[in-house]
N, C-alpha and C positions, 0 to 999 in steps of 0.2 A: 509400532514404532518402525521407522525406516531402517533398512539394513545398515550395519556398520560399514559396509563397503560402498555405500552410495556416495559417489564423488560430487554430486550436484549441490549447488547452492539454490535454495528454494525461496519462495515468498510465503509469508503468513497468509492464511486463508482470508483474513481481514486486512489485506495489504494497505488499503486506504485508511482504515481506522484501526491500525494495529495496536497491540498492547504496549509496545515500546513507545509509540507516539503519545499515547495517553499517559504513560509513566513519565515521559519527559515533560509534558505539559504540567502534570501535577507537581513535579519537582521544581519547575521554574516558577509556578504560581504560588505554591504553598510551602516549598522547601521540604517536601516529604517524597519518599519514593519507596515503593514496595519492591520486593525481589522479582526479578524476571523469571518467567517459567523456565524449567529446564528443558521441556519439550513443547512444541507447538504444532497445531494442525497447519498444513500447507495447502496451497492452491491446487496441488496435484492429488491431494487426498492422503498423503503420508503424514505421519507424526514424526518430526525430526528434532534433534537438539536445536534450541534457539540459536546457537552459534552458527548453525548451518543455514541461516536465513538472512535475507537482506531485502530492503525495500528499493534498492538502487538497481536500475536496469543493467548497468555495466557489470554488476556482480552476479546476477541471477543466471544460472546455467541450465536449470531444468526447463525444457521446452514447454511442458504442460503448465508450469508455474508462470512462465513468461506470458502465455496466452491468458491465463487466469488474471494476472495483474493488468494486462492490456484491457480486458473486458471490464474489470472493476473500475479502472480509472476512467474509461469512457462512460460507464454508467454514472459514476459520481459526478463527472462533468455535466451530464444532462440534469442531474438532481440540483446541482448548484445553479445552473441557468434558470431552472424553474423557480427556485427560491428567490432569485433576483427579480422575478416578475410578480411576486405576490404582494398585494397591498399591505403596507405597514412592515415590510421586510426590513430587518436591520442591515441588510446587504443591498446596495444599489445594483441596478442592472449592469452598470459598467464594471463594478467590482466583481459581480458574478461572472460576467463574460471573461474577465481577466483570469480569475481563478479557474474557470472551466478550461480556458486555453492552456494553462499550465498542466492540468490533468490530461488534456488531449495530447500535449507534447510528450508527457510521460508515457502515455499509452503507445504512441508512435515509437518511442525508444524501446519499449518492451517488445514491440512487434518486429523490430529489426534484429538481426542475428547478433549484432555486436553490443547493443544496448547504448551505443554512443551517440 
């Protein structure tokens, strides 16, 4: 577990497919929601209280987590674009490019110091 004196805000190790996002989707779709975990693994390798994480670039202050999130969003953007080119894909190539662009923008925001 991360030290109690760690002042940083981190990202979940699965920043693109985080547990909170899955929980929100389940709640919106089925009206059910499980409890959030009290501690989560982070992009920098620590385990910290969930409350000390954020998927938002403007909130994350841990440099290693910012780099991890940047890399994850770039990788996911590439995956999305590939899916858009597959025959029979439910996602058109234009939709895939648009979604990939959003993730590349997020990656850029994580690479800048301010997140803005």
